[in-house]
N, C-alpha and C positions, 0 to 999 in steps of 0.2 A: 653186469657187462664187469671184462676185465681193460685196463688200461694200462696203456706202455709208453713210460715215456722217452721221447730220440732229442738227448743235444743236439745243439746246432751251433758252431760259430759262426756269425755272421758279419763278414766283414766288410766293411764300406755302410755302415750305417746309418749314415747321417747322410748320403747323397739323396738324389731326387728320386732317380729309379728306386733306390728302398722304398720310400718313404710314399711313393704314387703306388708302386707293382707286389715286392716280393714281401714286406711286412704285413700289408693290409691282407695278404694271402694267407701267411701263417697266421696271424690274429683269427681269423675269418674260423682257420682248421681245429686251432684250439679251444676260440668259445662254441665253435657248434659242438664239441666234446670230443672232439680229436677225427683221426683218417681209419674210418673202418676199414680193416683186412679182414684175408681173406678169411681166417679162423676167428671172425667176429671180434677180434680183440680192436680197441680202439686207438689209435696212434697220437700222443697229446707233442707236440713241437713245442722243448724249451728251448728259447734261443738267448745266448750272448751276444748283445750289442760289441762291436768293437767298431773307433773311429778314432780321428785324431783328437777331434775336440770335444773335451769332457761336458761342457757345454751345452753344446747340440749332441751329445749322448744322453745327459739329462731328458731334455727335451722330449727325444726321440721315445726311450724310458717310458714317462709320463703317457704321452699318447699311445704306447703299443701296451701298455701293461709288463712288457720283458722288466723284469726288474735288473736282471745281470748285467752290467757294464765295464768296460775295460777298454783304456789306448792301449793297452799293450797286449796285440796280436801273438808273441811267442809264452806267455803265461796262459793265453786263451788254447792253444793248442797243446801245450804241456798237460792239460786239463785231461783225466782218463773219462770224466764221466760224460764228455762231448763225443758222440759221434762222428759228425757232419759237420764239412768244412764250409762256406758259400760265399762266393767273392762278388759281388758288386761295386768294390772300388773303382778310381779310375783305371782305365785297361793300360794303361804305364807301369803300375804295381803288379797287373797279373801273372806275369809268368814267377816274378818272385813269390807271391803269397802263397800260390797250389801249389808252389815245388815244395815249398816250407811245409805246408798241411800233408802231402803228401810221405814226405818223411816224418813225419808227427801220426802217419797211419791213419788218418783221416780220410772217410769216402768222399770227395770232391763233386759237387755242383756249382757251375760260374758263367759270370753272364759273357755276354759276346762283344768283341771277339776273344776264343781265347788263348792268343798271342799275338804280337807284333807279326809277325814272321812263321812261315810253312817250319819250317825246320825247328822252332822255338815249340810249336804247336806239338807235332809228330814227337817232339820228346816228352812235352807232359805224359801222350799217350801212353809211351815206353816208361814212363817211369811211374806211369799208375799200375802199367800190367805185372810192373815186376815184383811190388809193392804188392800185389792184389786186392789193390780196393775198389773201390766201384768209381767210376766216373762220369759224368753228364754234361753237359751244356744246356743253356738256356736258348729255343727254341718255339717262341711263342705264338708266332703269327699265325700257322694254321689250325691253333686251336681257338682262334675269334672265329664265331658262329658264321660268317659271309664266307672266309673263306672255308670254311671246313665243308658249308654247302657248296662252293666249284671244285674244292677236290672231291667231292660226290658225284660232282656232274662228270670229271673227268674218268674215275672209277667206272660209273656205269657204261661208259662208252659213248655218251651223249654227243661229244665236237665230232665222232666220226673221225680222220685223219685229223690233229689239229697242225694247224698252214701258220699260226701266228701268237706272238702275246705280247699284250703292250702294259708295262706298268707305268702306271705316272705316281710318284712322290713327293711329298713338300709343302714347304709353307715358308711366310715370310718368318726370319728372325732377327727380331731391333739388333743393334749394334750396341746396344745399352748406352747411345749418348743421349739421345730423347726420352726410349723409355727401356725398361730392364730387357736383356737379352733371355729369353724363356731355356736355352739351353746353357748348362755350366761351360764357364772360358775355357775348360781342357780339353772340351770337342774343339777346340781354334788350336790347337796347339799339337805340334809334333811329339816335341818331346815327352806330352802326358798320354800319347795314344791317342792324339785325335785324328780328325781327316774323316770324311763323308764316304769314303772309299770303305776304310776301313769298319767303321761303323755300321755301314747298311746295305755293304754287300754278303756278309754271311749272313743276313736274312732271305737278300735274292737267290743262293744260293740255295736255301733247304727247300724257299716256295716256290721257284721255277723247276728245279727237281720234282718236286710232286704233282705242282700242277697241270706241267707241261710234257716234261721229259727230261735227261740229263742230259747237262751241258756239255758241249765240243771245242769250243772256243768263243775267244771273246776280243772286242774292242772296243773302244774306251778313249774318249776324252774327259777331263776337266778343267775346273777353271777356280781363281779365286776372286770372287765378285764383289769382294766386302773386303778389303786387306786392313782395315785397322779397326778394333773392337775397344769395348770397354769394360771391364771385369766387375763382378760380383763387389767389388771392395773399392769401386773407381776407379781404377786405374785403366791407361787409358796400355793396349800391348796391340803388336802386328800381330797378325795373320797369318801364318808358315804354312796352313794343307788347307785342300779344296773344299769349296761350300756348296760345288755344282758339278754333276756329273753326267754324262750322255754317254748311256752305251748299246750296242747289241751283242746279241750272245745266237749262238748256234746251239741247235739242240738235235736231237735223236730223230730221225724221219726227215731231218730239212728245215723244220720249224725254225723260224726266228723269232727269237724274245726284242722289244725294244724298251730302254729301262730309263727315263729320267728321273733323276733323282736331283733336289735341291732346295737349301734353305733359303734359296734366294726369287724366291714365287709364290704371288698370292693367287690361291686356289679360287679357279672356280667351278667346283664339283660337288659330288656327295661328301667327300670321303677324303684327308689327308694322303692315303693309298689306294690306290684305286686301281684293278685289273682287270683287263678284257684279253679271251678268250676265243680265237675264230677258228672254226673246223671246216671240212667238208660237210658235216650235217648241223653244225649250229653254232652258235656265238652264246657268251656269254661274261657277266658284266658284275664285279662284286667290289664292295670294300669289307672292312671289320665284321660289320652287321647288317649287310643285305647283301643279296643275290638276284641276280635277272637275267632272262634267259630267255632264246630268242630261234626256234629250229629253221630248219630251212623253206619249212613252210610258209614260216610267219614273215619272212623279210619282203619288203618291201619293193610292190615291184612298180610299173610304170615306168615312161622317158625320163632318163638324166636332166635336166634344166635347172642348172647350180643358179644359174644368172635372173631367173623368173621367180617370185616370192609363189609359196605352198602355202597349203592350207594343214596338209599332212607335215606330221612330227618324227623324227627318229626318235622320240623317244616313246611312242607308239608304237604296239604290238610284239612289249615285251612282256612277260608273265613272273611275276616275283616266285623265288623258290624257297619255299618255307625253310626257316630256320627258328633257330630255340633264342626267343624272346627273353626267358629269364636272363639279367647281367651279368659274365662270363668275363672274371678275370683268368685269361687265360693266362698266369704266369701261375695261380693258385692252380691249373692246367697239369703246368709242367711241374711242378712243385710235390704234387700228387704221384705221379706217375715217377718222380724220382725216389720218394720216402717209400713207397713202394716196392722199386725195386732193392734198395737199401733193407729193408725189414723182410722181404719175403722172398729177394729175387726175382720181381716179376720184369717185366719186361721193359726196357731202355734202351729205344734205336736213337735218341740224341748224345751219342758219346764224343767226347773228347774228338774222336776220328771224325767224326761227323761237325764238330765245330772245327776242323784243321782244313774243310774242304772249304767252306767259308772265308778262312782264314788264306787258303790258293788264291779264291777268286780275287781276292781282293790284290793279295801279289802282282797276279798274272793282270788284271786291270792296270797295277802302277806302270806292270812292263812294258803292255800297249800303248799308252799314253806318250810313255817317254818317248819310244820307238816308232810310232805312229803307223802301226800294224795290226792286223790279224795276230793273233798268238792263241796256240794251242790249250788245253787241258786235261791233262793226262790222268790217267787213273790215279788214286791218292792211297796208297797203303800203311799202316802202320809198319 
């Protein structure tokens, strides 16, 4: 068996997302003997961990077995033995880091949002094109088995004409005073790239585009429900970004998507993210790991009597859609796609331009909220 090393500069290696998702994905590929390529070669990821805290880097190194680490990003980028740059650092640092990586002629894979503005996002794509490097962004949610099943129903024509999509996302994030917050404090500071719209609307863009149709307009309003929090070091700070957003989108064919996103809600449903699609021929509901469908012939009949108790349940009459029951790291799926893109010029639909579309949606949602109106979403081109 032939193996081939691929060097990866991993920026933001001490962060939560790196620890929970990206590094486990890369260690699994390594520990399983590498990523199989079309010619039979196995591609072995060899990671340089880059972060700002040497002590934290040492812990991550011990946990992952990736022994190379540094606090000097420029030195890591200067190494000719590294092929790929990956960025999972706080969002506010992304444009500068990715720009430096492109200048160092590294292939770039990065977390979302790819930038804080559409102008900056398009500039990154333009720079990558000019440098002749390959570039992509993390768009992980559609690799989850429940949403994969939902996408399969859409592609099969199960829904008929899609009428409506409803998406609920959120949970309660503690403010840090009585219990530690479950999200990094930078998420609540505008200067660091925080804000729920900039964080989550890039996801909603690629998910809704794929599951129900392209977006043409947005209206949104947002709130800061918890105005003061306590950070990881025990220091109190003012929140200057939104923690709850309520939005609607107009889609192809006249369908409407209604999306509620909140870090100030106590969920009572199967999953933190749950999507329902209703169409003329059937409906389906999915979370990350399960999906249920109901054809129009299976919809409950009988009189509408909401004030009278009924023995029937609206959970009846739904059929589970088969999903992949093997534990899935959706981030690994993205990594495998990008590594094959670099190693053998495989397809990579999740380009920086696709990432820019997510930033565009966030930017226009903020505009809608400021001006309290519907805003059209123009076609975005590099």
